N, C-alpha and C positions, 0 to 999 in steps of 0.2 A: 646517431641512428646505431641500433642494436644489430648485431649479426648472428644467425642461428647456425649453432655448431654442427657437426655431422651427427651429434647425438639428439640433434632437434631442441637443443637446449638453447635458451635466450637470457642475456643479462639484462636486469632492470637498471637503467641507467640512474645513478646515486641520488640526482635531483629529484627524479620521480619517486624514488623509494622514501626519500626523506619527506617529501610532500604529502604521499599518501600514507606514511607510516608502514612502510612494507619492510619486514624484517627477514633475516634469513631463517629458512625453515617454515616460513609462514606460506598458507597455502593460497593461491589465487586461481580465479574462474575466468577461462577463456570462452567468450560467448560471440558466437557469430551475431553480426548486425550488418546485414546487408552486404555490401562491398568492403566491409571493415570488420575488425575484431576487437572487442571490447575486453580490456583486462581488469577483473575486478577483484580487489582484495577481499578474501573471505571475511575477515573481521571488520565489523564496524568500525568507522572513524569515531563516533560517538561513544562515550564510555558507558558501559551498561550501568543502567540504574540498580540500586540496591533493592532488596526483597520489599521493605517498607515502602519506598517510592513507586515499584511497579503496583503494589497493591492498592494504593492510595490513586494512582491513574486509573486501575481497573474500577475501583468503586465510582470514580467521578464518570467513567464512560458509561457504567451500568445505569446511574441516576440520569444521565442525560437520554439514553435508551427508553427509560421508563417513561419519561416525559414526552417523549415523541410518541410512544405506544398510546399515552392517554389521549393526545390530540389526535391521532389516527382515529381511534376508536370513538371519538366523539361523533355525533350525528351532523353532518354537514348542514348549512343553513340553506334552505330553499328559496330565501328571500331575493326578489330581482330575476329569478330563472324562468319563471312562468310555468312551470312544470315540477312535479316531484317524482322521486325515484319509482314508487309505485305505479304512476301513471305509465313511466316508461316501459314497466314490465307488461302492463295491461296491453299497452299497443303493441309489443312484440308478439305476444300469445293471440292477439285478435287478429294480426295480419298475415 
């Protein structure tokens, strides 16, 4: 168990520091979490991808979004519904 000093400092236990790769001088965030406090290392545990990898991921995500946009803008099938979109609008304006 850690103890808070008179200067409100806390020592991170070595096992925790090793597990979460917390190094001296590294920033950590203290986040309220209900009746508890979350301590989150500022740096990610995952190594940062290089620029070419990030660009590749961005291009792939952009292609997926374009595919979703094409599907979204396609006129939906009315088969099996028994009504069309236009009929709904006419019903609303008539009522």
